[in-house]
Each structure stands twice: as C-alpha cells, then as structure tokens.
Backbone as a printed PyTorch tensor [residue, N CA C, xyz], in Angstrom:
tensor([[[-54.5840,  22.6640,  14.4980],
         [-54.4970,  23.9530,  13.8420],
         [-55.3720,  25.0020,  14.5170]],

        [[-56.5350,  24.5810,  15.0760],
         [-57.4090,  25.5220,  15.7940],
         [-56.6860,  26.1280,  16.9800]],

        [[-55.9190,  25.2870,  17.6680],
         [-55.1770,  25.7770,  18.8250],
         [-54.1480,  26.8040,  18.3990]],

        [[-53.4050,  26.5030,  17.3020],
         [-52.4060,  27.4510,  16.8200],
         [-53.0500,  28.7560,  16.3840]],

        [[-54.2460,  28.6800,  15.7290],
         [-54.9380,  29.8830,  15.2740],
         [-55.4070,  30.7100,  16.4600]],

        [[-55.8990,  29.9860,  17.4900],
         [-56.3900,  30.6950,  18.6780],
         [-55.2490,  31.4100,  19.3870]],

        [[-54.1120,  30.7480,  19.4950],
         [-52.9660,  31.3760,  20.1390],
         [-52.4910,  32.5560,  19.3220]],

        [[-52.4850,  32.3740,  17.9910],
         [-52.0610,  33.4690,  17.1290],
         [-52.9600,  34.6710,  17.2360]],

        [[-54.2430,  34.4370,  17.3140],
         [-55.1790,  35.5540,  17.4550],
         [-55.0460,  36.2310,  18.8050]],

        [[-54.7420,  35.4240,  19.8470],
         [-54.6450,  35.9620,  21.2030],
         [-53.4780,  36.9360,  21.3240]],

        [[-52.3430,  36.6230,  20.6510],
         [-51.1640,  37.4910,  20.7790],
         [-51.0100,  38.3960,  19.5720]],

        [[-51.9840,  38.3880,  18.6890],
         [-51.9590,  39.3430,  17.5850],
         [-51.1370,  38.9080,  16.4040]],

        [[-50.9080,  37.5800,  16.2370],
         [-50.1450,  37.0690,  15.1020],
         [-51.1250,  36.3580,  14.1760]],

        [[-51.1540,  36.7850,  12.9310],
         [-52.0670,  36.1850,  11.9670],
         [-51.2460,  35.5490,  10.8460]],

        [[-51.5740,  34.3570,  10.4720],
         [-50.8680,  33.6440,   9.4010],
         [-51.7780,  33.5290,   8.2080]],

        [[-51.1600,  33.5570,   7.0320],
         [-51.9370,  33.4640,   5.8070],
         [-52.3470,  32.0260,   5.5500]],

        [[-53.3970,  31.8280,   4.7390],
         [-53.8050,  30.4550,   4.3910],
         [-52.6820,  29.6750,   3.7200]],

        [[-51.8080,  30.3680,   2.9820],
         [-50.7230,  29.6590,   2.2850],
         [-49.7340,  29.0690,   3.2880]],

        [[-49.3740,  29.8750,   4.3120],
         [-48.4260,  29.3750,   5.2970],
         [-49.0300,  28.2670,   6.1360]],

        [[-50.3510,  28.3800,   6.4320],
         [-51.0050,  27.3100,   7.1790],
         [-51.0050,  26.0160,   6.3870]],

        [[-51.2470,  26.1270,   5.0740],
         [-51.2700,  24.9330,   4.2520],
         [-49.8760,  24.3050,   4.1880]],

        [[-48.8390,  25.1460,   4.1890],
         [-47.4690,  24.6300,   4.1710],
         [-47.1560,  23.8700,   5.4460]],

        [[-47.6800,  24.3780,   6.5890],
         [-47.4530,  23.6810,   7.8600],
         [-48.1610,  22.3430,   7.8640]],

        [[-49.4060,  22.3240,   7.3500],
         [-50.1520,  21.0680,   7.3050],
         [-49.4690,  20.0580,   6.3930]],

        [[-48.9240,  20.5500,   5.2560],
         [-48.2430,  19.6390,   4.3270],
         [-46.9870,  19.0420,   4.9330]],

        [[-46.3500,  19.7610,   5.8460],
         [-45.1190,  19.2530,   6.4400],
         [-45.3750,  18.0520,   7.3350]],

        [[-46.6240,  17.9410,   7.8770],
         [-46.9590,  16.8030,   8.7200],
         [-47.6200,  15.6800,   7.9160]],

        [[-47.8640,  15.8980,   6.6470],
         [-48.5430,  14.8900,   5.8340],
         [-47.5730,  13.7870,   5.4500]],

        [[-48.1010,  12.6070,   5.1110],
         [-47.3080,  11.4600,   4.6780],
         [-46.6620,  11.7870,   3.3410]],

        [[-45.3660,  11.5770,   3.1780],
         [-44.7070,  11.9160,   1.9110],
         [-45.2160,  11.0570,   0.7720]],

        [[-45.2110,  11.6290,  -0.4120],
         [-45.6520,  10.9320,  -1.6180],
         [-44.5420,  10.0080,  -2.1040]],

        [[-44.8020,   8.7010,  -2.0130],
         [-43.7870,   7.7320,  -2.3840],
         [-43.5150,   7.7170,  -3.8880]],

        [[-44.4260,   8.2590,  -4.6800],
         [-44.2330,   8.2890,  -6.1320],
         [-43.4840,   9.5280,  -6.5920]],

        [[-43.0950,  10.3630,  -5.6700],
         [-42.3850,  11.5860,  -6.0260],
         [-41.0500,  11.2530,  -6.6760]],

        [[-40.7190,  11.9150,  -7.7970],
         [-39.4210,  11.6450,  -8.4490],
         [-38.2340,  12.0100,  -7.5700]],

        [[-38.4350,  12.8910,  -6.5980],
         [-37.3340,  13.2500,  -5.7080],
         [-36.9130,  12.0870,  -4.8350]],

        [[-37.9360,  11.2700,  -4.4240],
         [-37.6210,  10.1180,  -3.5870],
         [-37.0420,   8.9770,  -4.3950]],

        [[-37.3120,   8.9500,  -5.6950],
         [-36.8090,   7.8690,  -6.5230],
         [-35.3880,   8.1380,  -7.0190]],

        [[-34.9250,   9.3660,  -6.8810],
         [-33.5770,   9.7040,  -7.3340],
         [-32.5480,   9.1030,  -6.3880]],

        [[-31.6170,   8.2740,  -6.8780],
         [-30.6150,   7.6800,  -5.9780],
         [-29.7360,   8.7400,  -5.3430]],

        [[-29.3940,   8.5060,  -4.0930],
         [-28.5450,   9.4500,  -3.3760],
         [-27.1190,   9.3830,  -3.9210]],

        [[-26.5190,  10.5110,  -4.0740],
         [-25.1480,  10.5670,  -4.5860],
         [-24.1810,  10.6290,  -3.4100]],

        [[-23.3410,   9.6100,  -3.2760],
         [-22.3650,   9.5640,  -2.2110],
         [-20.9840,   9.8320,  -2.8060]],

        [[-20.1360,  10.5330,  -2.0930],
         [-18.7970,  10.8070,  -2.6310],
         [-18.0100,   9.5160,  -2.8210]],

        [[-17.2980,   9.4270,  -3.9290],
         [-16.4980,   8.2350,  -4.2070],
         [-15.3300,   8.1540,  -3.2290]],

        [[-14.8870,   6.9100,  -2.9810],
         [-13.7550,   6.7110,  -2.0870],
         [-12.5180,   7.3890,  -2.6730]],

        [[-11.7970,   8.1340,  -1.8430],
         [-10.6310,   8.8760,  -2.2820],
         [ -9.3920,   8.0230,  -2.0590]],

        [[ -8.6580,   7.7490,  -3.1240],
         [ -7.4250,   6.9900,  -3.0310],
         [ -6.2790,   7.9600,  -2.7440]],

        [[ -5.5010,   7.6270,  -1.7420],
         [ -4.4180,   8.5110,  -1.3170],
         [ -3.0790,   7.9590,  -1.7700]],

        [[ -2.2540,   8.8120,  -2.3250],
         [ -0.9160,   8.4070,  -2.7080],
         [ -0.0310,   8.3180,  -1.4650]],

        [[  0.8440,   7.3200,  -1.4420],
         [  1.7500,   7.1170,  -0.3080],
         [  3.1790,   7.0430,  -0.8410]],

        [[  4.1820,   7.3050,   0.0110],
         [  5.5710,   7.2650,  -0.4490],
         [  5.9910,   5.8660,  -0.9020]],

        [[  6.6120,   5.7960,  -2.0470],
         [  7.1560,   4.5570,  -2.6000],
         [  8.6480,   4.7280,  -2.8520]],

        [[  9.3950,   3.6410,  -2.6950],
         [ 10.7730,   3.6120,  -3.1630],
         [ 10.7270,   3.3800,  -4.6650]],

        [[ 11.3010,   4.2840,  -5.4080],
         [ 11.3370,   4.1740,  -6.8690],
         [ 12.7530,   3.8030,  -7.2890]],

        [[ 12.9260,   2.5460,  -7.7240],
         [ 14.2160,   2.0860,  -8.2230],
         [ 14.1250,   1.9080,  -9.7400]],

        [[ 15.2670,   2.0080, -10.3930],
         [ 15.3340,   1.7590, -11.8310],
         [ 16.1190,   0.4700, -12.0630]],

        [[ 15.5060,  -0.4620, -12.7790],
         [ 16.1190,  -1.7630, -13.0020],
         [ 17.5170,  -1.6070, -13.5910]],

        [[ 18.4550,  -2.3650, -13.0570],
         [ 19.8430,  -2.2790, -13.5000],
         [ 20.0390,  -2.8220, -14.9080]],

        [[ 19.0470,  -3.5960, -15.4110],
         [ 19.1860,  -4.2130, -16.7280],
         [ 18.3330,  -3.5180, -17.7950]],

        [[ 17.0430,  -3.3550, -17.5300],
         [ 16.1700,  -2.8070, -18.5680],
         [ 15.7600,  -1.3580, -18.3130]],

        [[ 16.0450,  -0.8280, -17.1190],
         [ 15.7510,   0.5610, -16.8320],
         [ 14.3240,   0.8570, -16.4400]],

        [[ 13.4730,  -0.1760, -16.3200],
         [ 12.0850,   0.0500, -15.9320],
         [ 11.9880,   0.4370, -14.4540]],

        [[ 10.9540,   1.2080, -14.1270],
         [ 10.7330,   1.5910, -12.7310],
         [ 10.2600,   0.3980, -11.9030]],

        [[ 10.7720,   0.3140, -10.6840],
         [ 10.3240,  -0.6770,  -9.7030],
         [  9.8270,   0.1080,  -8.4990]],

        [[  8.5540,  -0.0390,  -8.1720],
         [  7.9540,   0.7020,  -7.0620],
         [  7.6340,  -0.2410,  -5.9150]],

        [[  8.1050,   0.1240,  -4.7330],
         [  7.8000,  -0.6160,  -3.5060],
         [  7.2650,   0.3710,  -2.4780]],

        [[  6.1000,   0.0870,  -1.9230],
         [  5.5560,   0.9530,  -0.8810],
         [  6.5140,   0.9600,   0.3100]],

        [[  7.0080,   2.1250,   0.6670],
         [  8.0520,   2.2190,   1.6910],
         [  7.5630,   1.7070,   3.0460]],

        [[  6.3430,   2.0700,   3.4260],
         [  5.8280,   1.6100,   4.7210],
         [  5.6620,   0.1000,   4.7330]],

        [[  5.1720,  -0.4710,   3.6360],
         [  4.9820,  -1.9190,   3.5630],
         [  6.3080,  -2.6600,   3.5990]],

        [[  7.3790,  -1.9870,   3.1710],
         [  8.7080,  -2.5930,   3.1940],
         [  9.4050,  -2.4010,   4.5330]],

        [[  8.7250,  -1.8420,   5.5190],
         [  9.3030,  -1.6740,   6.8410],
         [ 10.0870,  -0.4050,   7.0320]],

        [[  9.9330,   0.5830,   6.1360],
         [ 10.6010,   1.8840,   6.2470],
         [ 12.1080,   1.7580,   6.4270]],

        [[ 12.7920,   0.9020,   5.6410],
         [ 14.2370,   0.7110,   5.8430],
         [ 15.0700,   1.9500,   5.5500]],

        [[ 14.5540,   2.8610,   4.7200],
         [ 15.3040,   4.0530,   4.3580],
         [ 14.7850,   5.2980,   5.0720]],

        [[ 14.0050,   5.0870,   6.1160],
         [ 13.5160,   6.1890,   6.9320],
         [ 14.4570,   6.4710,   8.0880]],

        [[ 14.0310,   7.3640,   8.9650],
         [ 14.8310,   7.6870,  10.1410],
         [ 14.9260,   6.5030,  11.0930]],

        [[ 15.9660,   6.4530,  11.9150],
         [ 16.1590,   5.3240,  12.8310],
         [ 14.9800,   5.0800,  13.7570]],

        [[ 14.2530,   6.1170,  14.1510],
         [ 13.1610,   5.9550,  15.1100],
         [ 11.9170,   5.3240,  14.4990]],

        [[ 11.7960,   5.3120,  13.1810],
         [ 10.5730,   4.7910,  12.5650],
         [ 10.7870,   3.4800,  11.8160]],

        [[ 12.0130,   3.0200,  11.7030],
         [ 12.2710,   1.8060,  10.9200],
         [ 11.7090,   0.5680,  11.6020]],

        [[ 11.0700,  -0.2790,  10.8020],
         [ 10.6590,  -1.5940,  11.2860],
         [ 11.6820,  -2.6610,  10.9050]],

        [[ 12.5350,  -2.3090,   9.9780],
         [ 13.5580,  -3.2490,   9.5260],
         [ 14.8440,  -2.4640,   9.2780]],

        [[ 15.9740,  -3.0330,   9.6950],
         [ 17.2730,  -2.3890,   9.5080],
         [ 17.9480,  -2.9940,   8.2870]],

        [[ 18.2030,  -2.1890,   7.2740],
         [ 18.8490,  -2.6780,   6.0560],
         [ 19.4730,  -1.5030,   5.3220]],

        [[ 20.6810,  -1.7140,   4.8010],
         [ 21.3140,  -0.6950,   3.9730],
         [ 20.9140,  -0.8610,   2.5100]],

        [[ 20.6130,  -2.0860,   2.1310],
         [ 20.1390,  -2.3920,   0.7860],
         [ 19.0100,  -3.3990,   0.9070]],

        [[ 18.1360,  -3.4200,  -0.0800],
         [ 17.0740,  -4.4220,  -0.1360],
         [ 17.0710,  -5.0350,  -1.5360]],

        [[ 16.5740,  -6.2560,  -1.6200],
         [ 16.5030,  -6.9310,  -2.8990],
         [ 15.0750,  -6.9830,  -3.4050]],

        [[ 14.9330,  -6.9850,  -4.7250],
         [ 13.6180,  -7.1430,  -5.3390],
         [ 13.8120,  -7.5960,  -6.7770]],

        [[ 12.7090,  -7.7950,  -7.4760],
         [ 12.7570,  -8.2710,  -8.8530],
         [ 12.0790,  -7.2570,  -9.7630]],

        [[ 12.6140,  -7.1290, -10.9560],
         [ 11.9720,  -6.3230, -11.9870],
         [ 11.0200,  -7.2420, -12.7370]],

        [[  9.7510,  -6.9740, -12.6430],
         [  8.7690,  -7.8540, -13.2960],
         [  8.7880,  -7.7050, -14.8130]],

        [[  9.4380,  -6.6430, -15.3150],
         [  9.4950,  -6.4450, -16.7610],
         [ 10.4990,  -7.3800, -17.4240]],

        [[ 11.6550,  -7.6110, -16.7670],
         [ 12.6850,  -8.4530, -17.3790],
         [ 13.0450,  -9.6820, -16.5480]],

        [[ 12.5840,  -9.7540, -15.2920],
         [ 12.8290, -10.9370, -14.4640],
         [ 14.1780, -10.9660, -13.7810]],

        [[ 14.9250,  -9.8700, -13.7830],
         [ 16.2160,  -9.8250, -13.0870],
         [ 16.0080,  -9.3810, -11.6390]],

        [[ 16.6900, -10.0510, -10.7280],
         [ 16.6760,  -9.6430,  -9.3280],
         [ 17.9660,  -8.8830,  -9.0400]],

        [[ 17.9020,  -7.9640,  -8.0940],
         [ 19.0780,  -7.1560,  -7.7630],
         [ 18.8880,  -6.5070,  -6.4130]],

        [[ 19.9850,  -5.9610,  -5.8960],
         [ 19.9490,  -5.1890,  -4.6560],
         [ 19.8410,  -3.7150,  -5.0090]],

        [[ 19.0470,  -2.9970,  -4.2330],
         [ 18.8440,  -1.5610,  -4.4680],
         [ 18.9240,  -0.8280,  -3.1290]],

        [[ 19.3090,   0.4300,  -3.2000],
         [ 19.4270,   1.2150,  -1.9770],
         [ 19.1600,   2.6860,  -2.2770]],

        [[ 18.6760,   3.3790,  -1.2510],
         [ 18.5220,   4.8280,  -1.3050],
         [ 19.6070,   5.5280,  -0.4850]],

        [[ 20.5140,   4.7280,   0.0890],
         [ 21.6190,   5.2870,   0.8630],
         [ 22.8490,   5.4230,  -0.0320]],

        [[ 23.3610,   6.6300,  -0.1230],
         [ 24.5360,   6.8880,  -0.9610],
         [ 25.7210,   6.0530,  -0.4720]],

        [[ 26.4190,   5.4340,  -1.4050],
         [ 27.5970,   4.6460,  -1.0770],
         [ 27.3060,   3.1870,  -0.7830]],

        [[ 26.0340,   2.8080,  -0.7140],
         [ 25.6760,   1.4120,  -0.4340],
         [ 25.4550,   0.6570,  -1.7390]],

        [[ 25.5630,  -0.6700,  -1.6710],
         [ 25.3710,  -1.4970,  -2.8600],
         [ 23.9340,  -1.3380,  -3.3640]],

        [[ 23.8310,  -1.0600,  -4.6520],
         [ 22.5260,  -0.8660,  -5.2540],
         [ 22.0850,   0.5770,  -5.3230]],

        [[ 22.9300,   1.5130,  -4.8500],
         [ 22.5550,   2.9230,  -4.9010],
         [ 22.7320,   3.4580,  -6.3140]],

        [[ 21.8260,   4.3100,  -6.7090],
         [ 21.8960,   4.9970,  -7.9980],
         [ 21.2890,   6.3800,  -7.8010]],

        [[ 21.8660,   7.3650,  -8.4430],
         [ 21.3670,   8.7340,  -8.2690],
         [ 19.9340,   8.8980,  -8.7950]],

        [[ 19.4700,   7.9620,  -9.6200],
         [ 18.0860,   8.0370, -10.1210],
         [ 17.0810,   7.5480,  -9.0910]],

        [[ 17.5250,   6.6970,  -8.1740],
         [ 16.6150,   6.1460,  -7.1750],
         [ 16.1040,   7.2670,  -6.2720]],

        [[ 14.8520,   7.1690,  -5.8730],
         [ 14.2450,   8.2610,  -5.1120],
         [ 12.9720,   7.7830,  -4.4250]],

        [[ 12.4200,   8.6460,  -3.5740],
         [ 11.0640,   8.4830,  -3.0550],
         [ 10.1090,   9.1950,  -4.0040]],

        [[  8.9490,   8.6080,  -4.2110],
         [  7.9360,   9.2730,  -5.0140],
         [  6.5540,   8.8430,  -4.5500]],

        [[  5.5690,   9.7310,  -4.6040],
         [  4.2080,   9.3520,  -4.2130],
         [  3.5510,   8.5370,  -5.3220]],

        [[  2.7990,   7.5210,  -4.9150],
         [  2.0840,   6.6790,  -5.8730],
         [  0.9490,   5.9740,  -5.1490]],

        [[ -0.0530,   5.5640,  -5.9010],
         [ -1.1550,   4.8040,  -5.3350],
         [ -0.7040,   3.3820,  -5.0380]],

        [[ -1.3150,   2.7900,  -4.0180],
         [ -1.0210,   1.4030,  -3.6880],
         [ -1.4100,   0.5140,  -4.8490]],

        [[ -0.5120,  -0.3800,  -5.2160],
         [ -0.8060,  -1.3760,  -6.2430],
         [ -0.3560,  -2.7240,  -5.7180]],

        [[ -1.2910,  -3.6220,  -5.5030],
         [ -0.9370,  -4.9180,  -4.9560],
         [ -0.5330,  -4.8220,  -3.4920]],

        [[  0.2610,  -5.7870,  -3.0690],
         [  0.6750,  -5.8740,  -1.6670],
         [  2.1740,  -6.1480,  -1.5990]],

        [[  2.9220,  -5.2080,  -1.0570],
         [  4.3650,  -5.3850,  -0.8970],
         [  4.6270,  -6.1920,   0.3630]],

        [[  5.4210,  -7.2620,   0.2440],
         [  5.6760,  -8.1480,   1.3770],
         [  7.1240,  -8.6110,   1.3610]],

        [[  7.6210,  -8.9690,   2.5380],
         [  8.9730,  -9.5070,   2.6760],
         [  8.9480, -10.9870,   2.3050]],

        [[  9.5990, -11.3250,   1.2020],
         [  9.5960, -12.7070,   0.7310],
         [ 10.5940, -13.5660,   1.4880]],

        [[ 11.7730, -13.0020,   1.7650],
         [ 12.7980, -13.7900,   2.4420],
         [ 13.9100, -12.8620,   2.9200]],

        [[ 14.6990, -13.3550,   3.8810],
         [ 15.9530, -12.7090,   4.2900],
         [ 17.0650, -13.5880,   3.7370]],

        [[ 17.6740, -13.1630,   2.6410],
         [ 18.6210, -13.9950,   1.9030],
         [ 20.0370, -13.8440,   2.4620]],

        [[ 20.7130, -14.9830,   2.6100],
         [ 22.0930, -15.0030,   3.1010],
         [ 23.0560, -15.1380,   1.9320]],

        [[ 24.1920, -14.4930,   2.0560],
         [ 25.2080, -14.5670,   1.0190],
         [ 26.0780, -15.8080,   1.2360]],

        [[ 27.0930, -15.9630,   0.3590],
         [ 27.9760, -17.1280,   0.4450],
         [ 29.0960, -16.9450,   1.4650]],

        [[ 29.2200, -15.7540,   2.0420],
         [ 30.2730, -15.4960,   3.0230],
         [ 29.7590, -15.8560,   4.4220]],

        [[ 30.3490, -16.8690,   5.0210],
         [ 29.8660, -17.3820,   6.3040],
         [ 29.9730, -16.3550,   7.4250]],

        [[ 30.9550, -15.4620,   7.3790],
         [ 31.1570, -14.5010,   8.4620],
         [ 30.3260, -13.2290,   8.2850]],

        [[ 29.6080, -13.1160,   7.1750],
         [ 28.8400, -11.9010,   6.9080],
         [ 27.5810, -11.8780,   7.7830]],

        [[ 27.2950, -10.7320,   8.3440],
         [ 26.1330, -10.5810,   9.2390],
         [ 25.0930,  -9.6550,   8.6310]],

        [[ 25.1130,  -9.5140,   7.3220],
         [ 24.1820,  -8.6100,   6.6450],
         [ 23.2980,  -9.3710,   5.6600]],

        [[ 22.2180,  -9.9700,   6.1450],
         [ 21.2910, -10.6230,   5.2060],
         [ 20.5800,  -9.5800,   4.3550]],

        [[ 20.1140, -10.0090,   3.2010],
         [ 19.4500,  -9.1050,   2.2670],
         [ 17.9370,  -9.3090,   2.3340]],

        [[ 17.1840,  -8.3170,   2.8270],
         [ 15.7220,  -8.4360,   2.8040],
         [ 15.2400,  -8.3940,   1.3460]],

        [[ 14.4750,  -9.3830,   0.9590],
         [ 14.0140,  -9.4660,  -0.4300],
         [ 12.5030,  -9.2590,  -0.4670]],

        [[ 12.0840,  -8.2180,  -1.1910],
         [ 10.6770,  -7.8300,  -1.2470],
         [ 10.0950,  -8.0720,  -2.6320]],

        [[  8.8190,  -8.3820,  -2.6460],
         [  8.0590,  -8.4860,  -3.8880],
         [  6.7150,  -7.8060,  -3.6790]],

        [[  6.0440,  -7.5230,  -4.7670],
         [  4.6960,  -6.9580,  -4.7050],
         [  3.7370,  -7.9410,  -5.3550]],

        [[  2.8720,  -8.5210,  -4.5330],
         [  1.8720,  -9.4580,  -5.0420],
         [  0.7220,  -8.6860,  -5.6830]],

        [[  0.1600,  -9.2710,  -6.7270],
         [ -0.9990,  -8.6660,  -7.3710],
         [ -1.9870,  -9.7580,  -7.7620]],

        [[ -2.8680,  -9.4580,  -8.7090],
         [ -3.9140, -10.4140,  -9.0780],
         [ -3.3450, -11.6770,  -9.7160]],

        [[ -2.2000, -11.5670, -10.4050],
         [ -1.6250, -12.7160, -11.0940],
         [ -0.4920, -13.3690, -10.3140]],

        [[  0.2270, -12.5880,  -9.5300],
         [  1.3910, -13.0780,  -8.7940],
         [  1.0600, -13.1160,  -7.3120]],

        [[  1.1080, -14.3040,  -6.7060],
         [  0.7280, -14.4470,  -5.2990],
         [  1.5820, -15.5260,  -4.6520]],

        [[  1.3440, -15.7550,  -3.3580],
         [  2.1250, -16.7450,  -2.6240],
         [  1.9140, -18.1500,  -3.1670]],

        [[  0.7600, -18.4130,  -3.7420],
         [  0.4760, -19.7580,  -4.2590],
         [  1.3370, -20.1060,  -5.4700]],

        [[  1.7290, -19.1090,  -6.2620],
         [  2.5230, -19.4050,  -7.4530],
         [  3.8940, -18.7350,  -7.4340]],

        [[  4.3360, -18.2700,  -6.2600],
         [  5.5950, -17.5350,  -6.1800],
         [  6.7760, -18.4070,  -6.5870]],

        [[  6.7580, -19.7070,  -6.2760],
         [  7.8650, -20.5780,  -6.6450],
         [  7.9330, -20.7500,  -8.1580]],

        [[  6.7880, -20.7870,  -8.7900],
         [  6.7510, -20.9050, -10.2480],
         [  7.3630, -19.6690, -10.9050]],

        [[  7.0270, -18.4950, -10.4000],
         [  7.5750, -17.2590, -10.9500],
         [  9.0680, -17.1410, -10.6360]],

        [[  9.4280, -17.3550,  -9.3560],
         [ 10.8050, -17.1350,  -8.9190],
         [ 11.7910, -18.0770,  -9.5950]],

        [[ 11.3480, -19.2490, -10.0110],
         [ 12.2430, -20.1950, -10.6880],
         [ 12.6760, -19.6840, -12.0640]],

        [[ 11.9330, -18.7210, -12.6090],
         [ 12.2690, -18.1690, -13.9260],
         [ 13.0540, -16.8580, -13.8250]],

        [[ 13.2360, -16.3390, -12.6250],
         [ 13.9820, -15.0960, -12.4620],
         [ 15.4750, -15.3430, -12.6140]],

        [[ 16.2170, -14.3010, -12.9440],
         [ 17.6770, -14.3780, -13.0540],
         [ 18.2900, -13.9070, -11.7410]],

        [[ 18.9290, -14.8510, -11.0230],
         [ 19.4920, -14.5620,  -9.7090],
         [ 21.0050, -14.3730,  -9.7510]],

        [[ 21.6170, -14.3530, -10.9160],
         [ 23.0760, -14.4560, -11.0390],
         [ 23.8410, -13.3110, -10.3920]],

        [[ 23.3300, -12.0890, -10.4440],
         [ 24.1140, -10.9240, -10.0080],
         [ 23.6350, -10.3250,  -8.6830]],

        [[ 22.9050, -11.0820,  -7.9100],
         [ 22.4060, -10.5720,  -6.6380],
         [ 23.5240, -10.5620,  -5.6010]],

        [[ 23.6300,  -9.4590,  -4.8420],
         [ 24.6360,  -9.3520,  -3.7880],
         [ 23.9780,  -8.8730,  -2.5010]],

        [[ 24.6220,  -9.1510,  -1.3810],
         [ 24.1350,  -8.7100,  -0.0820],
         [ 24.5550,  -7.2580,   0.1460]],

        [[ 24.1390,  -6.6280,   1.2410],
         [ 24.5380,  -5.2360,   1.5030],
         [ 26.0400,  -5.0230,   1.6080]],

        [[ 26.7950,  -6.1080,   1.8900],
         [ 28.2500,  -5.9920,   1.9690],
         [ 28.9190,  -6.2940,   0.6330]],

        [[ 28.1410,  -6.6670,  -0.3750],
         [ 28.6930,  -6.9200,  -1.7010],
         [ 29.0340,  -8.3610,  -2.0060]],

        [[ 28.6920,  -9.2940,  -1.1110],
         [ 28.9760, -10.7090,  -1.3690],
         [ 27.8750, -11.3220,  -2.2290]],

        [[ 28.2220, -12.2730,  -3.1090],
         [ 27.2140, -12.9250,  -3.9540],
         [ 26.1530, -13.6440,  -3.1190]],

        [[ 24.9140, -13.5130,  -3.5520],
         [ 23.7850, -14.1580,  -2.8770],
         [ 23.1860, -15.1910,  -3.8240]],

        [[ 23.1490, -16.4640,  -3.4240],
         [ 22.5450, -17.4820,  -4.2950],
         [ 21.0200, -17.4020,  -4.2680]],

        [[ 20.3940, -18.0850,  -5.1810],
         [ 18.9310, -18.1450,  -5.1800],
         [ 18.4660, -18.8470,  -3.9110]],

        [[ 17.2930, -18.5390,  -3.4080],
         [ 16.8290, -19.1190,  -2.1370],
         [ 16.6690, -20.6340,  -2.2090]],

        [[ 16.9530, -21.2880,  -1.0870],
         [ 16.9110, -22.7490,  -1.0330],
         [ 15.5060, -23.2980,  -1.2330]],

        [[ 14.4720, -22.5070,  -0.8240],
         [ 13.1160, -23.0320,  -0.9130],
         [ 12.6510, -23.2210,  -2.3530]],

        [[ 13.3970, -22.6690,  -3.3190],
         [ 13.0290, -22.8910,  -4.7120],
         [ 13.1510, -24.3660,  -5.0950]],

        [[ 14.1320, -25.0490,  -4.4770],
         [ 14.3390, -26.4600,  -4.7850],
         [ 13.6750, -27.4180,  -3.8160]],

        [[ 12.9900, -26.8920,  -2.8110],
         [ 12.3250, -27.7480,  -1.8270],
         [ 10.9360, -28.1570,  -2.2950]],

        [[ 10.5230, -29.3240,  -1.8580],
         [  9.1770, -29.7900,  -2.2030],
         [  8.1400, -29.0580,  -1.3630]],

        [[  6.9450, -28.9800,  -1.8880],
         [  5.8620, -28.3480,  -1.1430],
         [  5.7030, -26.8840,  -1.5020]],

        [[  4.6840, -26.2750,  -0.9000],
         [  4.3530, -24.8860,  -1.1850],
         [  5.3040, -23.9460,  -0.4540]],

        [[  5.3590, -22.7310,  -0.9250],
         [  6.1590, -21.7050,  -0.2590],
         [  5.6120, -21.4600,   1.1380]],

        [[  6.4940, -21.2030,   2.1010],
         [  6.0970, -21.1610,   3.5070],
         [  5.3990, -19.8680,   3.9130]],

        [[  5.4450, -18.8360,   3.0820],
         [  4.6920, -17.6240,   3.4060],
         [  5.5750, -16.4120,   3.6170]],

        [[  5.0830, -15.2620,   3.1950],
         [  5.8130, -14.0060,   3.3290],
         [  5.4230, -13.3180,   4.6370]],

        [[  6.0590, -12.1730,   4.9110],
         [  5.7780, -11.4280,   6.1250],
         [  5.2530, -10.0450,   5.7690]],

        [[  4.1890,  -9.6720,   6.4420],
         [  3.6160,  -8.3420,   6.2650],
         [  4.2080,  -7.4280,   7.3320]],

        [[  5.1560,  -6.5890,   6.9410],
         [  5.8660,  -5.7590,   7.9170],
         [  5.0080,  -4.6300,   8.4680]],

        [[  3.8870,  -4.3390,   7.8190],
         [  3.0100,  -3.2840,   8.3470],
         [  2.3590,  -3.7030,   9.6540]],

        [[  2.3560,  -5.0050,   9.9330],
         [  1.7360,  -5.4990,  11.1630],
         [  2.7320,  -5.5960,  12.3150]],

        [[  4.0010,  -5.2860,  12.0440],
         [  5.0090,  -5.3420,  13.0930],
         [  5.0600,  -4.0250,  13.8430]],

        [[  5.4700,  -4.0710,  15.0880],
         [  5.5730,  -2.8670,  15.8920],
         [  6.7900,  -2.0330,  15.5130]],

        [[  6.7730,  -0.7730,  15.9240],
         [  7.9040,   0.1110,  15.6850],
         [  9.0470,  -0.2900,  16.6170]],

        [[ 10.2520,  -0.4740,  16.0830],
         [ 11.3700,  -0.8920,  16.9440],
         [ 11.8200,   0.2500,  17.8280]],

        [[ 12.6470,  -0.0690,  18.7940],
         [ 13.1950,   0.9570,  19.6950],
         [ 14.1330,   1.8670,  18.9120]],

        [[ 14.1750,   3.1230,  19.3580],
         [ 15.0840,   4.0750,  18.7100],
         [ 16.5360,   3.6990,  19.0270]],

        [[ 17.3880,   3.9130,  18.0630],
         [ 18.7970,   3.5500,  18.2620],
         [ 19.6210,   4.7740,  18.6120]]])
C-alpha cells in the first residue's frame, strides 16, 4: 500500500481512506461464516424439449397413441430423412390392448383424418419390436411394429404383455391379415428390439 500511495502522490492522485480499506479488503481471506457463502448456488433446471410425435387414435377405444417420430425411424417424413420405409406401421393401444396398423399417408391402411403430428415430451423409449409378415406369401410389405417401453413395460416382460393383446384385426400395409408374432409361442426370452435412432440415414431415393 505504501508503494501505491507513493505513486499516487507522485502523479497527483489521492485516494480516500475508505477506498484504500476497500482495496485491502479485496485481498483479505474471505469469511467462511458469511451467509452469502452458505447460500446454495441456484442452477437453471434442465429444459425438456418437445419433439414431433405421431399421434394416432385407437381404432377401438379412441385413446391417443403417441410414438416419437424420430425414434420410429421417420417413416412419414421426406424420402431423404427416412431411416425406415413403410406406408403403415403397427402398434398397440395400452389402454385397451388392441393392436392395429396406422398411417399418416392418405389412402394407406390405417389412415384416419384425426391422425397427425404433434409436439410432446419424450415418454419412455419407442423401439421397433418386430417386422411382421402377413399370411400372403407373395407380399413384400412387412409391417414395422413399434412399442414404447416405460418403467413397467420392458423387453424383459414384453412376451407377458404381448400374449394378452388382441391381434385379430392386424393387417399389413397391403391389407393382408397379419398373425401374432411367432416368438410369442417360442421358449426363452424375447430376442430384443431395435433402436432406430442409432441407424444411419439411408440414401435419398
């Protein structure tokens, strides 16, 4: 401080005792008992972002069925961004247990004017459960079947849940009847779903 005072006097700058004391306090060890230091820092909460979902209405009970579009491979997006090619996709209504085909493409099996895209928060994990084949041997349109896993419904108990679903009216994108998957009657655990978000973007058509 003597050096600073001497320099200040040499060039004609004089500081008050209050300002000098403030400078000295700035170099002093902080008081650990200060209530300011004990106050927890407030960090902004994580912001949840809504993402586009396919919103279907159950053909039986009318409840909404939401599937994250990106997690489903963007089947109803533009050709350049699709990870999966499908005119219709299959899923289950968890409210009534009926499975069905749904589509956002006009004129395709499962299309309804109520079906739409809508923003929603991620809930669970949407995954491709199976590519289901119809009873028509010459048909080349398998039905991608999606489910959304959550805290109660997962790959470990998917066979238990799926055995109670109603599969009677499921059809492929061409309209042929689709039977329940063969793995329901097989011994052992379910072989695993596919996370389409980890697949690369296909070539543009």
